[in-house]
N, C-alpha and C positions, 0 to 999 in steps of 0.2 A: 563105825566102830569110832564111837565117839562117846563121852564119858564128863561129867564133871567131879574134879577131886572137893571130898568133903569132911566132915568130920566135926570134933571140936574145937580144931585149931583154926585163928584165922591170920590172913596175909599180913596184918597190920602188929599181930602180935609175936609174928615168928622170927627170931633174929638168924642173922648167918652163921653157919657152925663152921668152927673148925675143925682142921684133921685131927683124928683121933676121937673126937667128941662121939657121945651116945646121942641119934637122934632120938626127940619127943616122938611117942608111937603117935601116926599117923592114919586112921583108915579112910580108905579110898575105895572106890568105882570105877572099875575097869572094864573095856572091850576088849573081847578076842575071837574073831570068826565072829560077829553078829552076835555073838552071847555076851550077857552081862553079869558080870561078878564085882563081890567087896571083898579086902582082903584088907591087913593092916602090915605095917611096916614099922620096926620090924617084926619080922614073922616069927613063929617055932619051931620054924623046920630044919632051921641050920643051913640056909640058903645063902649064899651070895646074891646078891641085888648088884644091877647095874642098871640105873637110871640114865637114858639116851634121851637129852634135849633132843629138839630137832623142830625144824618148822617146811611147811610144803614148799615153799622155794628154794631151800638150800639144796642144793645138789649134791654137794657132799653128803651132807647126811644122806638124802636118799640111797645114794651109792653103797653105802655100809650097809642097808637093811639085807639082803639078802648074807652077808657076812655074819649079822646079827642072830639071823635066823638059823643058819649054821649050828652055831654055838649054843643056842635055846638047845638045839636036838642033841646034842652033843653030849651036852652036860643034865639036860632032863632035870630032873627035881633036885637037883645040887645046885641049879644056876637059874634065875628069872632077870629077864631082859624084859625091862617097860620102857617104851616108849612114851617120852612127856610131851605134849606141845602145850606153850605157856599162854596167856592173855597177852605176855609182852612181845611175843612175834608175830603179831598183824594179824594171824587164823584166826578163823571161829570156826563153830561144830560145819558149817555148811563147805566151808573149802576142806577140813580133811576128811568130811564123809565123800565128798568130791571125788579125793586126790584116793582114798583106798580103794574107791569102785574102781576110778581109773586103773591102779594097780594089780587088780584082780582082773580085770579085761586084758591087761597087756600080758601077764603072767600067766592066766589061765588057774592062778587059784587067789586067794586069800592071802595077804598077808600076816604069819603065825606069830604073833608077837602080842601082848598084852600094852593097851594102849590108854592113857590118860590125856584130856584133851580139858581145856579153859583153867589148866593148872595156875594156881597163883601160892599155893602155900610150899612144892618144893624148890620153885623159884625164888621164894626168899629164904629159903632156907642154904639154897644151894647160886647165887645167884653168880648170874657171868653174863657175857656182852657177847661171846660167839658161838655161833653155834658150828657142828654138833658139841658136845658137851657130855661127856661120861663121867658119871658119877659113882663111885665104889665103894658100896655098903655092906660089912662083912657079916658073917651068919648071930652075930654081937650085938647089931646096928650101931657098928660103930664106923665112922666117915671115913676109909681107908687111903682115897686116891679120889683125885679130880683129873683127867685125864684127856688128851686128842684119842682119836679113833686106831691111830698108831698101835697103841699100848693095849688093845682090846683084842687079847689075842688066847689060840687056848690054851698054851704054855702060862700068860702069866694067870689067865682062872683056874687053871687047875694048880699052879704052885699056890696061890690063896687058900683054895679049895684043902689041899694038904698041908697047911699050917705053917709053910713057907715065910720068910722075910722078903716082898719081894720091892725094889728102888724104883719106882715106878718117877719119870720126868711129871713132875706137876703141871698143868695148863692152868696157869694165872692170867687171867682177860686185863686186857690194858683200855685205858678210857678213851677212845676215839678222838677227845676231842682235847686233850692236852696231849703235850710233847710227851714220848717215848720215857715210860721207866722214869716218872714224874710224879709228884704230890701235891697236895692243895701248897704246900711252901713255898711255892718255885713263885714268884712275883711275874704272871705270865705277861701282865702290862709293861713291864721295864725290862722282856726282854728283849735283850739288841740280838743277840743269834745265838742258835742251837743246832747243834749237827750230831747225830749218830750213826755209826757203822756196825752193823755184827755182821758176824759170820756161822752159821747154823741155825740151823730151824728151832725157831722159840714158838710154843705149843700155846698162847694165849694171844696170838696176833692172827692167826690167818693167813692167808695169801691175798694181796691185793692194797691196795691206796687209801691212803689216810692226807684228805685235804683242808690245809688252814687257808680258811678265805675271810675276808671282810670284805660285803657284799659280795663284787665279782671278782674282786682282785685276790688270785691266788700268791701268798708271799709264805707260805708253808706246804710241803709235800713228804709225804712218806710214803716207801715203796717196800711194802713186807716180804719174808721168805719167797722170796723171787731169786730165781737165777740171775748171776752179776750181768750177762748177756743181756738178757732180758730188761735188766734195771737202767744198762746203757740205751737199749732202745727206747725205749718209753722216755727217757729224758731227750735222746735225738729228734723222736719225731715230733716234738713239741719245737724243740730249741729249733729245726729245720723240719719246715713243711715240706711232705714229700717224700722226707726221706724212709729207705726203705730197709727192712730185716738185709735182704742178701748185699749190702753196703759193708756189711761189718764184716772184716778181715780179723785171725786169727793168729798173731805170731808168736805162740806161745810152746813152751816146751814142752807141757804138761797139758792137753789141750780137754782133758778127762774131766778135770774137773771145772768145764765150765761148759761143757757140752751135755745136754740132757740124756743119761742112756734109753734106750730102746727096748732094752729086755726089762719087763715089769716085775720082776722078780731082786730088780736092782735099784726101781725104783726110790723107796722109800730110804736105804741107805742111803743114796745118793743125796737127796732132798737133807736128809738129817744132817748132812755135814757140808753140803757144798751150796748152800741159798744163803742169800744177803738180804738182812735189811737196812732200811740208809732213810736218816729223817733229819732235812733240813728247814728249819723255820728262820725267815726274814724278820727286818720291821716292814709293815705295809709300805713306807713311803723305799723300800729297797727289794720290792717286788722284780724291776728288771733284772735282778742279779740271779737270781735263785737259781738256773737252771747251770748257769756258770759256777756257780757255788757249788751246786750237786757235784757237778762233774771234777772240781777241786777236791771234796771230799773224798771222790771214789780213789782219786788218783794218789794222794796224800796218803790213805789208810788203809787202803786195800795191797796185795801183791803184784799189782799190776799199776800200769799207763796207758788209756784211752786215749786217742789224741783224733783232728779230721788230716788226712795226707792225700796229694796226688799221686796214686798210684797207677803205673801199665801192668791191668789183671786180665785174664781172661775174663769176655763179657759176651751175650749175643744181641747180635749185631739183627735190627730187621730192615732191610729194605725192599725194593719192588724189583721182583724179576724183571730180566730183560723182556724186551714187546708186549711187557704190562704198564696199565697204569695199576696205581691203588685202587681199591674198594667205595667210588665216589657213591656217595650218594646219591638218592632219588627224592631225595628232599621227604617235606609232612613232618608231624611234628617230632622233636627231639625227646629220645629214649634210651635210658642208659642202664642195661639192665644184666652188669656182668660180674655183681658178684651174690647173683640166688642161684640157689641151687637146682633148679631146672629153670627150662626156657630162658638161654643164658643168650643176650645179644647187644649190638650198638645202632641205633639205629639216627642217621643225622646227626653226630658229634663228634667233636673232636678225635683225631686221633690217637692225641695225647691220653685219651680216657681208657684205649686199651694198651698201650704202654704200663699205664700205672696198673692195669689188672694184670699184664704178665710178669710186674714187679713182685706183688702180692701173690703169687701162685704156689705153693706148696711143690707142684711138679719142677719147677723152674729155681736152681740154687744161684744164676750169676743175673748179675745185673743186664735187665735190657737197657738197650740205646733205640731211641729211632732214627734211621738214616734213608728216609723214604723218602726225605725232602718234599716232605706233603706234609701240608701243616692244616689242610681242610680237615670237612667232615666228612665219615665214615660209615657206613653199614657192611655190618660181618653180625653173624652170629657161630655159634659152636655147642650143636644138638648132643654133642657127645660129654660136654663140660671141657676141664682142665683136669683130663684125670693124668696124663703123662705128658710128656715131652713130645712121643714121637706122634699121638694123636690131634697134640697143636700147631706142631711145623705140618702135618697132613691138610688140617683145616685152613692153615693162613696160605697153604700153597693154591687152595681153590679159591680163592681171593687174589692169586697173583700176589703175593706175599713170600718173604723168604726169611727163615732164622738161623744166623748163621754163627756159628763162633770166630770169637775173634779178637787178638789184644788191643785191648784202648786205653789212655791214660785218663783216669776219672777221678775225682775225689770220695775218698772212703774213710770209715772211722778205724781206725788199727790199733786193738790192743794188745798190747807186747809185756813180758814178763818186764819185772824192775831190775 
């Protein structure tokens, strides 16, 4: 499934289109289930067209493909979904063909959506920095919206087809190399400091990190569309090497605003309302103040205060059982394979590596402390992995180790209401 966008237009002559503009006529070749076809946009069929810009390396793009297939099947000839893979994506025909072949092998059927590959024309008409990116073109050929995946729903499609006015949250991509929401008027070389904190999802950012570096010096950092706890943890893990998520304590009246819900149907609404975007930029010679400045911005501008405290809290204590010794090593080459999906083991390596793994285990929510009194190397394996606390305890007991709940005073990061 691959093709080249073609026609009388050239990318150099195409300008970006604004909302409610009518697109120029484009004739393009597409692939559908290994069959090639040619059509034009806009067409005369009265259909709504959604251009789905994607890349083979974009997991968020690929995750939406089944939904797009379902919508195409539901609305049939009233809708055409066109997957658009651009030259700027870094993909080529070989990569895309390989992807579609793998998709068919994994799903037992081909991906039944029109596909355009090696595009430059649509990319020039509808420029964007982040994928997935969805462009809505109505039956009259007018650009009516650019959105994220969240807005591509049967209800919104039906409303557009029925001629109803739909207010879309528009996806406006931000330049990753500039401070957030600034333009070329900002003299970045004269910038002494910059900080911003937003609450709620912004569709033109994606979720992730924006690093501002000069050489190897990190002097600015943006964390976008991310739960507040995860923002704190990202900074903590850099400011305090070895810090683990299970040392974050919530002492707030409404933890539901900070904790990601488990119900799938609640996720979109929760993310829309409760994620944050933080960016702080300092002069390069003040880079060593970056993490503290980020903490200060969160504490000043959010509804919470976060800080390190000594607290007596429940922990899991690892100790050697009576009449047993720790699992001393038999020697040999050092090997640490504790984060592998299969064949999990540690051989002739310090016990602190085991403690680190237990503290980064989803099955364990409490901090794990080493009270074995043994600082030497060990051999230990986990044939069943780290599925649950019961199986972990049983495997540790096999090696003469016990994991017991107890209260200890340790340093934790506490988040409180203001």
